[in-house]
C-alpha positions as MATLAB code, in Angstrom:
seq = 'MTTTIDPTILTTDELIPMLRAWAHGYYPAEAAVELIIRHQTWLHRTDFLLDLVDAVADGWGPEGVTMPIASIDWDRVEHFLAAAPASTSEKAILRFAASLAGALVEPCLREFTGGLDDRNGSLVLDALAHRFGWHERGRAHLVTGAFVSTAVGHG';
ca = [
     -13.882    7.551   19.274;
     -11.466    7.146   16.387;
      -8.246    5.199   16.830;
      -5.422    6.900   14.911;
      -2.693    4.801   13.286;
       0.786    6.117   12.540;
       0.947    5.670    8.741;
       4.735    5.260    8.843;
       4.379    1.896   10.599;
       2.118    0.504    7.882;
       3.513   -1.493    4.996;
       2.349   -0.527    1.523;
       0.422   -3.820    1.436;
      -1.498   -2.632    4.500;
      -1.853    0.978    3.375;
      -3.105    0.369   -0.169;
      -6.433   -1.296    0.765;
      -6.987    1.395    3.412;
      -6.607    4.144    0.798;
      -8.837    2.285   -1.645;
     -11.525    1.894    1.035;
     -11.430    5.641    1.719;
     -11.718    6.582   -1.971;
     -14.232    3.850   -2.879;
     -17.215    4.992   -4.913;
     -15.949    8.414   -5.966;
     -14.172    8.082   -9.318;
     -11.972   11.196   -9.012;
     -10.653   10.086   -5.602;
     -10.292    6.485   -6.792;
      -8.334    7.666   -9.836;
      -6.054    9.849   -7.702;
      -5.379    7.075   -5.194;
      -4.721    4.508   -7.935;
      -2.282    6.886   -9.611;
      -0.338    7.261   -6.362;
      -0.394    3.494   -5.777;
       0.714    2.570   -9.292;
       3.396    5.266   -9.393;
       5.135    3.312   -6.601;
       7.043    6.242   -5.132;
       5.051    8.333   -2.698;
       3.708    5.541   -0.486;
       7.308    4.557    0.323;
       8.289    8.022    1.523;
       8.127    8.774    5.245;
       7.798   12.528    4.652;
       4.731   11.969    2.440;
       3.161    9.613    4.960;
       3.797   11.947    7.905;
       2.637   15.120    6.171;
      -0.240   13.996    3.971;
      -1.647   10.639    5.122;
      -4.077   10.110    7.984;
      -4.921    6.549    9.011;
      -7.511    5.261   11.452;
      -8.395    1.778   12.664;
     -12.133    2.395   12.697;
     -13.082    4.514    9.704;
     -16.142    4.291    7.480;
     -15.360    2.082    4.522;
     -17.467    0.999    1.540;
     -21.163    0.471    2.288;
     -20.765    1.892    5.803;
     -18.565   -0.912    7.070;
     -16.252    0.091    9.917;
     -12.696   -0.770    8.922;
      -9.155    0.637    8.807;
      -8.930    3.457    6.284;
      -6.317    5.979    5.250;
      -6.814    9.301    3.530;
      -4.560   11.709    1.663;
      -4.847   15.431    2.373;
      -4.842   16.580   -1.252;
      -5.242   20.243   -0.260;
      -1.822   20.189    1.456;
       0.088   18.816   -1.551;
       1.396   22.203   -2.723;
       2.635   23.082    0.759;
       4.290   19.652    1.055;
       5.965   19.879   -2.362;
       7.438   23.296   -1.580;
       9.952   21.562    0.694;
       9.955   17.956   -0.542;
      12.998   16.734   -2.423;
      11.589   15.055   -5.532;
      12.112   14.886   -9.263;
      10.042   16.979  -11.643;
       8.195   13.844  -12.749;
       7.466   12.734   -9.160;
       6.105   16.177   -8.315;
       3.990   16.191  -11.493;
       2.403   12.855  -10.582;
       1.531   14.010   -7.055;
       0.154   17.337   -8.293;
      -1.863   15.599  -10.999;
      -3.325   13.157   -8.462;
      -4.254   16.050   -6.163;
      -5.851   17.865   -9.080;
      -7.874   14.770  -10.043;
      -9.113   14.571   -6.458;
     -10.269   18.187   -6.585;
      -7.451   20.142   -4.950;
      -6.508   23.493   -6.440;
      -2.959   23.024   -7.662;
      -0.732   24.644  -10.239;
       0.524   24.441  -13.038;
      -1.612   23.829  -16.118;
      -2.112   20.342  -17.561;
       0.515   20.889  -20.271;
       3.112   21.636  -17.618;
       1.924   18.711  -15.461;
       2.529   16.307  -18.282;
       5.470   17.928  -20.072;
       8.169   16.138  -18.085;
       6.559   12.711  -17.898;
       8.243    9.688  -19.430;
       6.208    6.984  -21.204;
       5.618    4.962  -18.021;
       4.327    7.918  -16.019;
       2.353    9.178  -19.007;
       0.605    5.800  -19.157;
      -0.215    6.025  -15.457;
      -1.767    9.461  -15.984;
      -3.849    8.203  -18.924;
      -5.071    5.236  -16.860;
      -6.003    7.611  -14.023;
      -7.988    9.800  -16.415;
      -9.775    6.771  -17.843;
     -10.709    5.660  -14.329;
     -11.895    9.143  -13.407;
     -14.375    8.982  -16.285;
     -15.588    5.493  -15.427;
     -13.674    3.416  -17.959;
     -12.814    0.650  -15.506;
     -12.717   -2.274  -17.881;
      -9.220   -3.702  -17.806;
      -7.902   -5.025  -21.091;
     -10.013   -2.708  -23.244;
      -8.758    0.155  -25.355;
     -10.749    3.349  -25.869;
     -10.467    6.220  -28.269;
     -10.267    9.639  -26.706;
     -13.996    9.927  -27.414;
     -14.634    6.812  -25.317;
     -15.664    4.536  -28.181;
     -14.666    0.921  -27.810;
     -11.798   -0.030  -30.087;
     -10.497   -3.510  -29.345;
      -9.478   -5.987  -26.719;
      -5.906   -5.318  -25.663;
      -3.461   -7.371  -23.686;
      -4.356   -6.875  -20.014;
      -2.304   -4.571  -17.831;
      -1.892   -3.957  -14.117;
];
C-alpha cells in the first residue's frame, strides 16, 4: 500500500531529491526535472504542487530502493497552464520541460524559446545537454557535441 504525501507540506529541499529519485536514469525526465528545479519558480507554487505533483512515502527509487518520491504529471501541463497565472517565460519553461519529458504540448520550439531571457535560455540549453547525456559539469560543447574547453563550473 502506498502512503501519499501532500506535496504542499514539503519544502523544496525535501521535494527536490524526491523528484530526482523519480526521474533517475531516464535522461529526458531528468532533464525536465532539473529544468523545473533550476528555474526556481514552479516548485514554490501551491497551485503547481496541488495540480501536477504526486508524492509518496514509499515509492520505487533508483536501483529499486523504496524511498519517498515525487512525480510531475507532464501530460496535464497544458490543462494546468490554461488557468494558471504566469508570465510568458514561466509558461515556456514549464511547457518545454513537459515536452522534454515526452508530453505533447504546443507551441513549436521557436515559440517556446522566443520570450526567454538569457538566464532562462541558459537553463533550457543545460536541460537539452542533459537530455542528450552531456552531464559533465564545467565542460563546454559545440552544438555537434565535440569537446571544446574547460569552462568555469556552474550550478
